C-alpha positions as protocol buffer text, in pm:
chain_id: "A"
residue {
  index: 1
  type: UNK
  ca { x: 7867 y: 12139 z: 8366 }
}
residue {
  index: 2
  type: UNK
  ca { x: 7923 y: 11804 z: 8537 }
}
residue {
  index: 3
  type: UNK
  ca { x: 7993 y: 11844 z: 8908 }
}
residue {
  index: 4
  type: UNK
  ca { x: 8339 y: 11753 z: 9031 }
}
residue {
  index: 5
  type: UNK
  ca { x: 8421 y: 11659 z: 9387 }
}
residue {
  index: 6
  type: UNK
  ca { x: 8746 y: 11731 z: 9572 }
}
residue {
  index: 7
  type: UNK
  ca { x: 8982 y: 11452 z: 9670 }
}
residue {
  index: 8
  type: UNK
  ca { x: 9331 y: 11488 z: 9814 }
}
residue {
  index: 9
  type: UNK
  ca { x: 9636 y: 11280 z: 9728 }
}
residue {
  index: 10
  type: UNK
  ca { x: 9904 y: 11285 z: 9999 }
}
residue {
  index: 11
  type: UNK
  ca { x: 10195 y: 11109 z: 9833 }
}
residue {
  index: 12
  type: UNK
  ca { x: 10555 y: 11046 z: 9927 }
}
residue {
  index: 13
  type: UNK
  ca { x: 10824 y: 10782 z: 9966 }
}
residue {
  index: 14
  type: UNK
  ca { x: 10835 y: 10542 z: 10255 }
}
residue {
  index: 15
  type: UNK
  ca { x: 10923 y: 10699 z: 10594 }
}
residue {
  index: 16
  type: UNK
  ca { x: 10856 y: 11053 z: 10468 }
}
residue {
  index: 17
  type: UNK
  ca { x: 10601 y: 11132 z: 10742 }
}
residue {
  index: 18
  type: UNK
  ca { x: 10274 y: 11086 z: 10551 }
}
residue {
  index: 19
  type: UNK
  ca { x: 10081 y: 10921 z: 10835 }
}
residue {
  index: 20
  type: UNK
  ca { x: 10175 y: 11188 z: 11091 }
}
residue {
  index: 21
  type: UNK
  ca { x: 10069 y: 11463 z: 10853 }
}
residue {
  index: 22
  type: UNK
  ca { x: 9744 y: 11284 z: 10768 }
}
residue {
  index: 23
  type: UNK
  ca { x: 9657 y: 11261 z: 11138 }
}
residue {
  index: 24
  type: UNK
  ca { x: 9734 y: 11629 z: 11186 }
}
residue {
  index: 25
  type: UNK
  ca { x: 9509 y: 11713 z: 10890 }
}
residue {
  index: 26
  type: UNK
  ca { x: 9229 y: 11496 z: 11032 }
}
residue {
  index: 27
  type: UNK
  ca { x: 9240 y: 11714 z: 11345 }
}
residue {
  index: 28
  type: UNK
  ca { x: 9184 y: 12023 z: 11132 }
}
residue {
  index: 29
  type: UNK
  ca { x: 8959 y: 11918 z: 10845 }
}
residue {
  index: 30
  type: UNK
  ca { x: 8655 y: 11696 z: 10771 }
}
residue {
  index: 31
  type: UNK
  ca { x: 8861 y: 11430 z: 10593 }
}
residue {
  index: 32
  type: UNK
  ca { x: 8843 y: 11051 z: 10581 }
}
residue {
  index: 33
  type: UNK
  ca { x: 9180 y: 10876 z: 10548 }
}
residue {
  index: 34
  type: UNK
  ca { x: 9208 y: 10610 z: 10277 }
}
residue {
  index: 35
  type: UNK
  ca { x: 9529 y: 10409 z: 10259 }
}
residue {
  index: 36
  type: UNK
  ca { x: 9707 y: 10382 z: 9923 }
}
residue {
  index: 37
  type: UNK
  ca { x: 9957 y: 10110 z: 10008 }
}
residue {
  index: 38
  type: UNK
  ca { x: 9997 y: 9768 z: 9850 }
}
residue {
  index: 39
  type: UNK
  ca { x: 10130 y: 9609 z: 10172 }
}
residue {
  index: 40
  type: UNK
  ca { x: 9897 y: 9761 z: 10431 }
}
residue {
  index: 41
  type: UNK
  ca { x: 9603 y: 9576 z: 10277 }
}
residue {
  index: 42
  type: UNK
  ca { x: 9733 y: 9248 z: 10427 }
}
residue {
  index: 43
  type: UNK
  ca { x: 9631 y: 9124 z: 10770 }
}
residue {
  index: 44
  type: UNK
  ca { x: 9909 y: 9006 z: 11000 }
}
residue {
  index: 45
  type: UNK
  ca { x: 10175 y: 9218 z: 10829 }
}
residue {
  index: 46
  type: UNK
  ca { x: 10191 y: 9492 z: 11087 }
}
residue {
  index: 47
  type: UNK
  ca { x: 10544 y: 9563 z: 11204 }
}
residue {
  index: 48
  type: UNK
  ca { x: 10733 y: 9542 z: 10876 }
}
residue {
  index: 49
  type: UNK
  ca { x: 10481 y: 9764 z: 10696 }
}
residue {
  index: 50
  type: UNK
  ca { x: 10486 y: 10033 z: 10969 }
}
residue {
  index: 51
  type: UNK
  ca { x: 10110 y: 9989 z: 10985 }
}
residue {
  index: 52
  type: UNK
  ca { x: 9932 y: 10244 z: 11207 }
}
residue {
  index: 53
  type: UNK
  ca { x: 9855 y: 10065 z: 11532 }
}
residue {
  index: 54
  type: UNK
  ca { x: 9498 y: 9968 z: 11631 }
}
residue {
  index: 55
  type: UNK
  ca { x: 9473 y: 10240 z: 11897 }
}
residue {
  index: 56
  type: UNK
  ca { x: 9556 y: 10510 z: 11644 }
}
residue {
  index: 57
  type: UNK
  ca { x: 9317 y: 10363 z: 11388 }
}
residue {
  index: 58
  type: UNK
  ca { x: 9044 y: 10355 z: 11652 }
}
residue {
  index: 59
  type: UNK
  ca { x: 9072 y: 10731 z: 11686 }
}
residue {
  index: 60
  type: UNK
  ca { x: 9160 y: 10797 z: 11320 }
}
residue {
  index: 61
  type: UNK
  ca { x: 9005 y: 10527 z: 11098 }
}
residue {
  index: 62
  type: UNK
  ca { x: 9209 y: 10428 z: 10790 }
}
residue {
  index: 63
  type: UNK
  ca { x: 9016 y: 10262 z: 10508 }
}
residue {
  index: 64
  type: UNK
  ca { x: 9172 y: 9981 z: 10300 }
}
residue {
  index: 65
  type: UNK
  ca { x: 9397 y: 9844 z: 10575 }
}
residue {
  index: 66
  type: UNK
  ca { x: 9370 y: 9475 z: 10678 }
}
residue {
  index: 67
  type: UNK
  ca { x: 9130 y: 9381 z: 10399 }
}
residue {
  index: 68
  type: UNK
  ca { x: 9314 y: 9076 z: 10259 }
}
residue {
  index: 69
  type: UNK
  ca { x: 9496 y: 8770 z: 10390 }
}
residue {
  index: 70
  type: UNK
  ca { x: 9861 y: 8740 z: 10278 }
}
residue {
  index: 71
  type: UNK
  ca { x: 9765 y: 8434 z: 10073 }
}
residue {
  index: 72
  type: UNK
  ca { x: 9541 y: 8647 z: 9850 }
}
residue {
  index: 73
  type: UNK
  ca { x: 9630 y: 8869 z: 9557 }
}
residue {
  index: 74
  type: UNK
  ca { x: 9539 y: 9237 z: 9547 }
}
residue {
  index: 75
  type: UNK
  ca { x: 9593 y: 9441 z: 9233 }
}
residue {
  index: 76
  type: UNK
  ca { x: 9553 y: 9798 z: 9112 }
}
residue {
  index: 77
  type: UNK
  ca { x: 9209 y: 9717 z: 8975 }
}
residue {
  index: 78
  type: UNK
  ca { x: 9097 y: 9589 z: 9315 }
}
residue {
  index: 79
  type: UNK
  ca { x: 9231 y: 9904 z: 9476 }
}
residue {
  index: 80
  type: UNK
  ca { x: 9057 y: 10136 z: 9231 }
}
residue {
  index: 81
  type: UNK
  ca { x: 8722 y: 9966 z: 9289 }
}
residue {
  index: 82
  type: UNK
  ca { x: 8761 y: 9969 z: 9667 }
}
residue {
  index: 83
  type: UNK
  ca { x: 8894 y: 10324 z: 9682 }
}
residue {
  index: 84
  type: UNK
  ca { x: 8610 y: 10464 z: 9470 }
}
residue {
  index: 85
  type: UNK
  ca { x: 8359 y: 10293 z: 9698 }
}
residue {
  index: 86
  type: UNK
  ca { x: 8525 y: 10448 z: 10004 }
}
residue {
  index: 87
  type: UNK
  ca { x: 8536 y: 10788 z: 9836 }
}
residue {
  index: 88
  type: UNK
  ca { x: 8166 y: 10770 z: 9748 }
}
residue {
  index: 89
  type: UNK
  ca { x: 8083 y: 10690 z: 10111 }
}
residue {
  index: 90
  type: UNK
  ca { x: 8299 y: 10980 z: 10228 }
}
residue {
  index: 91
  type: UNK
  ca { x: 8131 y: 11214 z: 9983 }
}
residue {
  index: 92
  type: UNK
  ca { x: 7787 y: 11102 z: 10102 }
}
residue {
  index: 93
  type: UNK
  ca { x: 7886 y: 11205 z: 10454 }
}
residue {
  index: 94
  type: UNK
  ca { x: 7982 y: 11551 z: 10329 }
}
residue {
  index: 95
  type: UNK
  ca { x: 8351 y: 11489 z: 10394 }
}
residue {
  index: 96
  type: UNK
  ca { x: 8668 y: 11494 z: 10181 }
}
residue {
  index: 97
  type: UNK
  ca { x: 8863 y: 11181 z: 10080 }
}
residue {
  index: 98
  type: UNK
  ca { x: 9229 y: 11200 z: 10188 }
}
residue {
  index: 99
  type: UNK
  ca { x: 9423 y: 10931 z: 10004 }
}
residue {
  index: 100
  type: UNK
  ca { x: 9755 y: 10865 z: 10175 }
}
residue {
  index: 101
  type: UNK
  ca { x: 10039 y: 10637 z: 10066 }
}
residue {
  index: 102
  type: UNK
  ca { x: 10333 y: 10561 z: 9845 }
}
residue {
  index: 103
  type: UNK
  ca { x: 10209 y: 10305 z: 9591 }
}
residue {
  index: 104
  type: UNK
  ca { x: 10232 y: 10506 z: 9272 }
}
residue {
  index: 105
  type: UNK
  ca { x: 10054 y: 10252 z: 9053 }
}
residue {
  index: 106
  type: UNK
  ca { x: 9747 y: 10273 z: 9277 }
}
residue {
  index: 107
  type: UNK
  ca { x: 9737 y: 10652 z: 9262 }
}
residue {
  index: 108
  type: UNK
  ca { x: 9770 y: 10640 z: 8885 }
}
residue {
  index: 109
  type: UNK
  ca { x: 9499 y: 10376 z: 8847 }
}
residue {
  index: 110
  type: UNK
  ca { x: 9261 y: 10587 z: 9053 }
}
residue {
  index: 111
  type: UNK
  ca { x: 9332 y: 10910 z: 8869 }
}
residue {
  index: 112
  type: UNK
  ca { x: 9364 y: 10782 z: 8513 }
}
residue {
  index: 113
  type: UNK
  ca { x: 9155 y: 10466 z: 8505 }
}
residue {
  index: 114
  type: UNK
  ca { x: 9264 y: 10119 z: 8396 }
}
residue {
  index: 115
  type: UNK
  ca { x: 9278 y: 9931 z: 8071 }
}
residue {
  index: 116
  type: UNK
  ca { x: 9053 y: 9627 z: 8042 }
}
residue {
  index: 117
  type: UNK
  ca { x: 9286 y: 9334 z: 7975 }
}
residue {
  index: 118
  type: UNK
  ca { x: 9102 y: 9004 z: 7918 }
}
residue {
  index: 119
  type: UNK
  ca { x: 9120 y: 8752 z: 8205 }
}
residue {
  index: 120
  type: UNK
  ca { x: 9437 y: 8542 z: 8218 }
}
residue {
  index: 121
  type: UNK
  ca { x: 9378 y: 8163 z: 8223 }
}
residue {
  index: 122
  type: UNK
  ca { x: 9477 y: 8010 z: 8556 }
}
residue {
  index: 123
  type: UNK
  ca { x: 9671 y: 7734 z: 8378 }
}
residue {
  index: 124
  type: UNK
  ca { x: 9893 y: 7989 z: 8203 }
}
residue {
  index: 125
  type: UNK
  ca { x: 9954 y: 8175 z: 8528 }
}
residue {
  index: 126
  type: UNK
  ca { x: 10053 y: 7848 z: 8702 }
}
residue {
  index: 127
  type: UNK
  ca { x: 10283 y: 7755 z: 8414 }
}
residue {
  index: 128
  type: UNK
  ca { x: 10469 y: 8085 z: 8437 }
}
residue {
  index: 129
  type: UNK
  ca { x: 10499 y: 8048 z: 8814 }
}
residue {
  index: 130
  type: UNK
  ca { x: 10660 y: 7706 z: 8767 }
}
residue {
  index: 131
  type: UNK
  ca { x: 10895 y: 7845 z: 8505 }
}
residue {
  index: 132
  type: UNK
  ca { x: 10989 y: 8128 z: 8738 }
}
residue {
  index: 133
  type: UNK
  ca { x: 11083 y: 7878 z: 9009 }
}
residue {
  index: 134
  type: UNK
  ca { x: 11292 y: 7669 z: 8767 }
}
residue {
  index: 135
  type: UNK
  ca { x: 11452 y: 7934 z: 8544 }
}
residue {
  index: 136
  type: UNK
  ca { x: 11458 y: 8247 z: 8759 }
}
residue {
  index: 137
  type: UNK
  ca { x: 11338 y: 8602 z: 8701 }
}
residue {
  index: 138
  type: UNK
  ca { x: 11631 y: 8710 z: 8483 }
}
residue {
  index: 139
  type: UNK
  ca { x: 11571 y: 8434 z: 8228 }
}
residue {
  index: 140
  type: UNK
  ca { x: 11206 y: 8534 z: 8198 }
}
residue {
  index: 141
  type: UNK
  ca { x: 11307 y: 8898 z: 8172 }
}
residue {
  index: 142
  type: UNK
  ca { x: 11530 y: 8809 z: 7876 }
}
residue {
  index: 143
  type: UNK
  ca { x: 11234 y: 8637 z: 7711 }
}
residue {
  index: 144
  type: UNK
  ca { x: 11013 y: 8938 z: 7780 }
}
residue {
  index: 145
  type: UNK
  ca { x: 11268 y: 9166 z: 7614 }
}
residue {
  index: 146
  type: UNK
  ca { x: 11228 y: 8969 z: 7290 }
}
residue {
  index: 147
  type: UNK
  ca { x: 10849 y: 9001 z: 7284 }
}
residue {
  index: 148
  type: UNK
  ca { x: 10787 y: 9333 z: 7460 }
}
residue {
  index: 149
  type: UNK
  ca { x: 11110 y: 9535 z: 7474 }
}
residue {
  index: 150
  type: UNK
  ca { x: 10933 y: 9849 z: 7595 }
}
residue {
  index: 151
  type: UNK
  ca { x: 10782 y: 9672 z: 7897 }
}
residue {
  index: 152
  type: UNK
  ca { x: 11114 y: 9498 z: 7968 }
}
residue {
  index: 153
  type: UNK
  ca { x: 11296 y: 9832 z: 7971 }
}
residue {
  index: 154
  type: UNK
  ca { x: 11060 y: 9954 z: 8245 }
}
residue {
  index: 155
  type: UNK
  ca { x: 11086 y: 9643 z: 8464 }
}
residue {
  index: 156
  type: UNK
  ca { x: 11387 y: 9546 z: 8678 }
}
residue {
  index: 157
  type: UNK
  ca { x: 11526 y: 9201 z: 8588 }
}
residue {
  index: 158
  type: UNK
  ca { x: 11461 y: 9084 z: 8945 }
}
residue {
  index: 159
  type: UNK
  ca { x: 11099 y: 9204 z: 8961 }
}
residue {
  index: 160
  type: UNK
  ca { x: 10943 y: 8862 z: 8911 }
}
residue {
  index: 161
  type: UNK
  ca { x: 10586 y: 8975 z: 8973 }
}
residue {
  index: 162
  type: UNK
  ca { x: 10583 y: 9239 z: 8698 }
}
residue {
  index: 163
  type: UNK
  ca { x: 10786 y: 9019 z: 8460 }
}
residue {
  index: 164
  type: UNK
  ca { x: 10541 y: 8730 z: 8482 }
}
residue {
  index: 165
  type: UNK
  ca { x: 10248 y: 8970 z: 8452 }
}
residue {
  index: 166
  type: UNK
  ca { x: 10386 y: 9113 z: 8127 }
}
residue {
  index: 167
  type: UNK
  ca { x: 10457 y: 8766 z: 7989 }
}
residue {
  index: 168
  type: UNK
  ca { x: 10115 y: 8630 z: 8078 }
}
residue {
  index: 169
  type: UNK
  ca { x: 9944 y: 8926 z: 7905 }
}
residue {
  index: 170
  type: UNK
  ca { x: 10151 y: 8873 z: 7591 }
}
residue {
  index: 171
  type: UNK
  ca { x: 10094 y: 8496 z: 7585 }
}
residue {
  index: 172
  type: UNK
  ca { x: 9722 y: 8518 z: 7663 }
}
residue {
  index: 173
  type: UNK
  ca { x: 9629 y: 8804 z: 7430 }
}
residue {
  index: 174
  type: UNK
  ca { x: 9897 y: 8804 z: 7160 }
}
residue {
  index: 175
  type: UNK
  ca { x: 9945 y: 9175 z: 7232 }
}
residue {
  index: 176
  type: UNK
  ca { x: 10235 y: 9319 z: 7436 }
}
residue {
  index: 177
  type: UNK
  ca { x: 10147 y: 9470 z: 7771 }
}
residue {
  index: 178
  type: UNK
  ca { x: 10307 y: 9799 z: 7660 }
}
residue {
  index: 179
  type: UNK
  ca { x: 10058 y: 9813 z: 7370 }
}
residue {
  index: 180
  type: UNK
  ca { x: 9765 y: 9757 z: 7606 }
}
residue {
  index: 181
  type: UNK
  ca { x: 9896 y: 10033 z: 7829 }
}
residue {
  index: 182
  type: UNK
  ca { x: 9885 y: 10282 z: 7543 }
}
residue {
  index: 183
  type: UNK
  ca { x: 9511 y: 10238 z: 7505 }
}
residue {
  index: 184
  type: UNK
  ca { x: 9267 y: 10475 z: 7678 }
}
residue {
  index: 185
  type: UNK
  ca { x: 9211 y: 10388 z: 8042 }
}
residue {
  index: 186
  type: UNK
  ca { x: 8833 y: 10383 z: 8036 }
}
residue {
  index: 187
  type: UNK
  ca { x: 8598 y: 10600 z: 8234 }
}
residue {
  index: 188
  type: UNK
  ca { x: 8743 y: 10847 z: 8480 }
}
residue {
  index: 189
  type: UNK
  ca { x: 8597 y: 10913 z: 8821 }
}
residue {
  index: 190
  type: UNK
  ca { x: 8422 y: 11248 z: 8870 }
}
residue {
  index: 191
  type: UNK
  ca { x: 8679 y: 11386 z: 9112 }
}
residue {
  index: 192
  type: UNK
  ca { x: 8917 y: 11678 z: 9100 }
}
residue {
  index: 193
  type: UNK
  ca { x: 9246 y: 11585 z: 9264 }
}
residue {
  index: 194
  type: UNK
  ca { x: 9486 y: 11796 z: 9466 }
}
residue {
  index: 195
  type: UNK
  ca { x: 9818 y: 11611 z: 9452 }
}
residue {
  index: 196
  type: UNK
  ca { x: 10047 y: 11692 z: 9745 }
}
residue {
  index: 197
  type: UNK
  ca { x: 10395 y: 11543 z: 9778 }
}
residue {
  index: 198
  type: UNK
  ca { x: 10611 y: 11495 z: 10088 }
}
residue {
  index: 199
  type: UNK
  ca { x: 10970 y: 11450 z: 9970 }
}
residue {
  index: 200
  type: UNK
  ca { x: 11234 y: 11516 z: 10240 }
}
residue {
  index: 201
  type: UNK
  ca { x: 11600 y: 11544 z: 10132 }
}
residue {
  index: 202
  type: UNK
  ca { x: 11738 y: 11202 z: 10051 }
}
residue {
  index: 203
  type: UNK
  ca { x: 11996 y: 11195 z: 10331 }
}
residue {
  index: 204
  type: UNK
  ca { x: 11726 y: 11276 z: 10587 }
}
residue {
  index: 205
  type: UNK
  ca { x: 11493 y: 11018 z: 10434 }
}
residue {
  index: 206
  type: UNK
  ca { x: 11761 y: 10746 z: 10447 }
}
residue {
  index: 207
  type: UNK
  ca { x: 11832 y: 10834 z: 10810 }
}
residue {
  index: 208
  type: UNK
  ca { x: 11462 y: 10795 z: 10893 }
}
residue {
  index: 209
  type: UNK
  ca { x: 11449 y: 10462 z: 10711 }
}
residue {
  index: 210
  type: UNK
  ca { x: 11744 y: 10333 z: 10914 }
}
residue {
  index: 211
  type: UNK
  ca { x: 11591 y: 10440 z: 11245 }
}
residue {
  index: 212
  type: UNK
  ca { x: 11256 y: 10292 z: 11157 }
}
residue {
  index: 213
  type: UNK
  ca { x: 11399 y: 9956 z: 11052 }
}
residue {
  index: 214
  type: UNK
  ca { x: 11598 y: 9936 z: 11376 }
}
residue {
  index: 215
  type: UNK
  ca { x: 11279 y: 10006 z: 11570 }
}
residue {
  index: 216
  type: UNK
  ca { x: 11090 y: 9745 z: 11369 }
}
residue {
  index: 217
  type: UNK
  ca { x: 11354 y: 9486 z: 11450 }
}
residue {
  index: 218
  type: UNK
  ca { x: 11329 y: 9566 z: 11821 }
}
residue {
  index: 219
  type: UNK
  ca { x: 10950 y: 9545 z: 11801 }
}
residue {
  index: 220
  type: UNK
  ca { x: 10953 y: 9191 z: 11660 }
}
residue {
  index: 221
  type: UNK
  ca { x: 10973 y: 9223 z: 11283 }
}
residue {
  index: 222
  type: UNK
  ca { x: 11190 y: 8906 z: 11245 }
}
residue {
  index: 223
  type: UNK
  ca { x: 10940 y: 8709 z: 11452 }
}
residue {
  index: 224
  type: UNK
  ca { x: 10654 y: 8843 z: 11240 }
}
residue {
  index: 225
  type: UNK
  ca { x: 10820 y: 8716 z: 10923 }
}
residue {
  index: 226
  type: UNK
  ca { x: 10894 y: 8381 z: 11089 }
}
residue {
  index: 227
  type: UNK
  ca { x: 10527 y: 8342 z: 11175 }
}
residue {
  index: 228
  type: UNK
  ca { x: 10424 y: 8409 z: 10814 }
}
residue {
  index: 229
  type: UNK
  ca { x: 10692 y: 8168 z: 10689 }
}
residue {
  index: 230
  type: UNK
  ca { x: 10562 y: 7892 z: 10917 }
}
residue {
  index: 231
  type: UNK
  ca { x: 10217 y: 7935 z: 10768 }
}
residue {
  index: 232
  type: UNK
  ca { x: 10361 y: 7791 z: 10447 }
}
residue {
  index: 233
  type: UNK
  ca { x: 10287 y: 8096 z: 10232 }
}
residue {
  index: 234
  type: UNK
  ca { x: 10436 y: 8089 z: 9883 }
}
residue {
  index: 235
  type: UNK
  ca { x: 10740 y: 8324 z: 9876 }
}
residue {
  index: 236
  type: UNK
  ca { x: 10627 y: 8444 z: 9532 }
}
residue {
  index: 237
  type: UNK
  ca { x: 10296 y: 8581 z: 9662 }
}
residue {
  index: 238
  type: UNK
  ca { x: 10277 y: 8962 z: 9630 }
}
residue {
  index: 239
  type: UNK
  ca { x: 10253 y: 8995 z: 10008 }
}
residue {
  index: 240
  type: UNK
  ca { x: 10567 y: 8792 z: 10065 }
}
residue {
  index: 241
  type: UNK
  ca { x: 10759 y: 8995 z: 9808 }
}
residue {
  index: 242
  type: UNK
  ca { x: 10702 y: 9319 z: 9997 }
}
residue {
  index: 243
  type: UNK
  ca { x: 11023 y: 9503 z: 10079 }
}
residue {
  index: 244
  type: UNK
  ca { x: 11170 y: 9380 z: 10406 }
}
residue {
  index: 245
  type: UNK
  ca { x: 10964 y: 9062 z: 10414 }
}
residue {
  index: 246
  type: UNK
  ca { x: 11136 y: 8924 z: 10106 }
}
residue {
  index: 247
  type: UNK
  ca { x: 11480 y: 8983 z: 10258 }
}
residue {
  index: 248
  type: UNK
  ca { x: 11394 y: 8834 z: 10598 }
}
residue {
  index: 249
  type: UNK
  ca { x: 11245 y: 8526 z: 10435 }
}
residue {
  index: 250
  type: UNK
  ca { x: 11600 y: 8446 z: 10324 }
}
residue {
  index: 251
  type: UNK
  ca { x: 11696 y: 8440 z: 10693 }
}
residue {
  index: 252
  type: UNK
  ca { x: 11399 y: 8214 z: 10770 }
}
residue {
  index: 253
  type: UNK
  ca { x: 11522 y: 7972 z: 10503 }
}
residue {
  index: 254
  type: UNK
  ca { x: 11871 y: 7972 z: 10656 }
}
residue {
  index: 255
  type: UNK
  ca { x: 12027 y: 8142 z: 10353 }
}
residue {
  index: 256
  type: UNK
  ca { x: 12179 y: 8429 z: 10551 }
}
residue {
  index: 257
  type: UNK
  ca { x: 12221 y: 8557 z: 10904 }
}
residue {
  index: 258
  type: UNK
  ca { x: 11966 y: 8789 z: 11063 }
}
residue {
  index: 259
  type: UNK
  ca { x: 12213 y: 9079 z: 11054 }
}
residue {
  index: 260
  type: UNK
  ca { x: 12273 y: 9022 z: 10683 }
}
residue {
  index: 261
  type: UNK
  ca { x: 11899 y: 8998 z: 10614 }
}
residue {
  index: 262
  type: UNK
  ca { x: 11833 y: 9323 z: 10800 }
}
residue {
  index: 263
  type: UNK
  ca { x: 12114 y: 9493 z: 10609 }
}
residue {
  index: 264
  type: UNK
  ca { x: 11958 y: 9369 z: 10283 }
}
residue {
  index: 265
  type: UNK
  ca { x: 11619 y: 9495 z: 10398 }
}
residue {
  index: 266
  type: UNK
  ca { x: 11768 y: 9837 z: 10473 }
}
residue {
  index: 267
  type: UNK
  ca { x: 11927 y: 9856 z: 10129 }
}
residue {
  index: 268
  type: UNK
  ca { x: 11606 y: 9740 z: 9958 }
}
residue {
  index: 269
  type: UNK
  ca { x: 11400 y: 9998 z: 10146 }
}
residue {
  index: 270
  type: UNK
  ca { x: 11636 y: 10275 z: 10043 }
}
residue {
  index: 271
  type: UNK
  ca { x: 11611 y: 10157 z: 9682 }
}
residue {
  index: 272
  type: UNK
  ca { x: 11231 y: 10158 z: 9711 }
}
residue {
  index: 273
  type: UNK
  ca { x: 11240 y: 10517 z: 9839 }
}
residue {
  index: 274
  type: UNK
  ca { x: 11464 y: 10615 z: 9549 }
}
residue {
  index: 275
  type: UNK
  ca { x: 11222 y: 10458 z: 9298 }
}
residue {
  index: 276
  type: UNK
  ca { x: 10928 y: 10632 z: 9464 }
}
residue {
  index: 277
  type: UNK
  ca { x: 11105 y: 10968 z: 9443 }
}
residue {
  index: 278
  type: UNK
  ca { x: 11182 y: 10907 z: 9076 }
}
residue {
  index: 279
  type: UNK
  ca { x: 10819 y: 10823 z: 9007 }
}
residue {
  index: 280
  type: UNK
  ca { x: 10698 y: 11133 z: 9190 }
}
residue {
  index: 281
  type: UNK
  ca { x: 10931 y: 11354 z: 8985 }
}
residue {
  index: 282
  type: UNK
  ca { x: 10760 y: 11220 z: 8673 }
}
residue {
  index: 283
  type: UNK
  ca { x: 10409 y: 11295 z: 8795 }
}
residue {
  index: 284
  type: UNK
  ca { x: 10236 y: 11606 z: 8664 }
}
residue {
  index: 285
  type: UNK
  ca { x: 10035 y: 11859 z: 8858 }
}
residue {
  index: 286
  type: UNK
  ca { x: 10192 y: 11785 z: 9196 }
}
residue {
  index: 287
  type: UNK
  ca { x: 10256 y: 12043 z: 9467 }
}
residue {
  index: 288
  type: UNK
  ca { x: 10573 y: 11983 z: 9668 }
}
residue {
  index: 289
  type: UNK
  ca { x: 10533 y: 12043 z: 10041 }
}
residue {
  index: 290
  type: UNK
  ca { x: 10798 y: 12239 z: 10228 }
}
residue {
  index: 291
  type: UNK
  ca { x: 10924 y: 11978 z: 10476 }
}
residue {
  index: 292
  type: UNK
  ca { x: 11152 y: 12234 z: 10643 }
}
residue {
  index: 293
  type: UNK
  ca { x: 10840 y: 12388 z: 10799 }
}
residue {
  index: 294
  type: UNK
  ca { x: 10788 y: 12086 z: 11024 }
}
residue {
  index: 295
  type: UNK
  ca { x: 10588 y: 12272 z: 11289 }
}
residue {
  index: 296
  type: UNK
  ca { x: 10370 y: 12479 z: 11057 }
}
residue {
  index: 297
  type: UNK
  ca { x: 10327 y: 12231 z: 10772 }
}
residue {
  index: 298
  type: UNK
  ca { x: 9995 y: 12082 z: 10888 }
}
residue {
  index: 299
  type: UNK
  ca { x: 9825 y: 12421 z: 10908 }
}
residue {
  index: 300
  type: UNK
  ca { x: 9984 y: 12527 z: 10580 }
}
residue {
  index: 301
  type: UNK
  ca { x: 9852 y: 12215 z: 10405 }
}
residue {
  index: 302
  type: UNK
  ca { x: 9510 y: 12251 z: 10571 }
}
residue {
  index: 303
  type: UNK
  ca { x: 9481 y: 12604 z: 10431 }
}
residue {
  index: 304
  type: UNK
  ca { x: 9569 y: 12477 z: 10084 }
}
residue {
  index: 305
  type: UNK
  ca { x: 9306 y: 12203 z: 10105 }
}
residue {
  index: 306
  type: UNK
  ca { x: 9039 y: 12451 z: 10218 }
}
residue {
  index: 307
  type: UNK
  ca { x: 9129 y: 12674 z: 9923 }
}
residue {
  index: 308
  type: UNK
  ca { x: 9115 y: 12377 z: 9684 }
}
residue {
  index: 309
  type: UNK
  ca { x: 8775 y: 12277 z: 9824 }
}
residue {
  index: 310
  type: UNK
  ca { x: 8637 y: 12626 z: 9760 }
}
residue {
  index: 311
  type: UNK
  ca { x: 8780 y: 12629 z: 9407 }
}
residue {
  index: 312
  type: UNK
  ca { x: 8626 y: 12291 z: 9330 }
}
residue {
  index: 313
  type: UNK
  ca { x: 8285 y: 12395 z: 9459 }
}
residue {
  index: 314
  type: UNK
  ca { x: 8303 y: 12713 z: 9251 }
}
residue {
  index: 315
  type: UNK
  ca { x: 8404 y: 12526 z: 8934 }
}
residue {
  index: 316
  type: UNK
  ca { x: 8112 y: 12286 z: 8981 }
}
residue {
  index: 317
  type: UNK
  ca { x: 7861 y: 12569 z: 8990 }
}
residue {
  index: 318
  type: UNK
  ca { x: 8012 y: 12780 z: 8711 }
}
């Protein structure tokens, strides 16, 4: 029997308390924290991403934070490669990988593998970016619906990044992205995953989101976005399209007041949380954590991880 190694997924929507629980688990277990967040990878995007501060990360290191400049792209394939390298290093130290975040695509890429789509020519990618600027995301979404209706049905008409990705795959390969996604995902990593989900009631979650955004604003989030804007970063870069940053860029451009931009950021963050909850409901094999046990939850989860570790070791020697 091929040995399997334990790895823990700690998943949940934004503002659900994942970081606090991860820290509490690190006090109880030999775990290494690995971030699973598409915004935390970017340097200089600290306040609006609720990035753990340097003092906390000094005591509790978080892998895969601050590994890219905002001008660079970072995709699910990059994450899978980097995460597996971190997990191998953790395993070599005799510790357990604790993967913490809310980016569902990254979790899925790690667990299920990725399809190997041929490289997209840079000229085609630039052409679609120019078309996006001239025609807008909704026009390109309409075009996508003609060529790949299944992919279009899964992508919001304003999600320019995923729309252009689907179009570039179709134009470069002659095969719809949805068809590529139905192919096997390649080799799977030799890990056994315990998938834990933090999902507070929606009204409580929305209240937390509101409080956190207000705190971010007081801590200098608008000034952080202004600084990025003054660097001349393309607003269509993945980093600049992160929730909150995209809305405050409209304020930087003079398109709305700061109060209106913050209200838009609040609404967008709530919508993100709703999408994350919907995605989590569709995931299989997850264990929902009892968030009402706020005091006891860390010890409860630690016991479950210890049990899972024993089960994995036993299955590997059976």
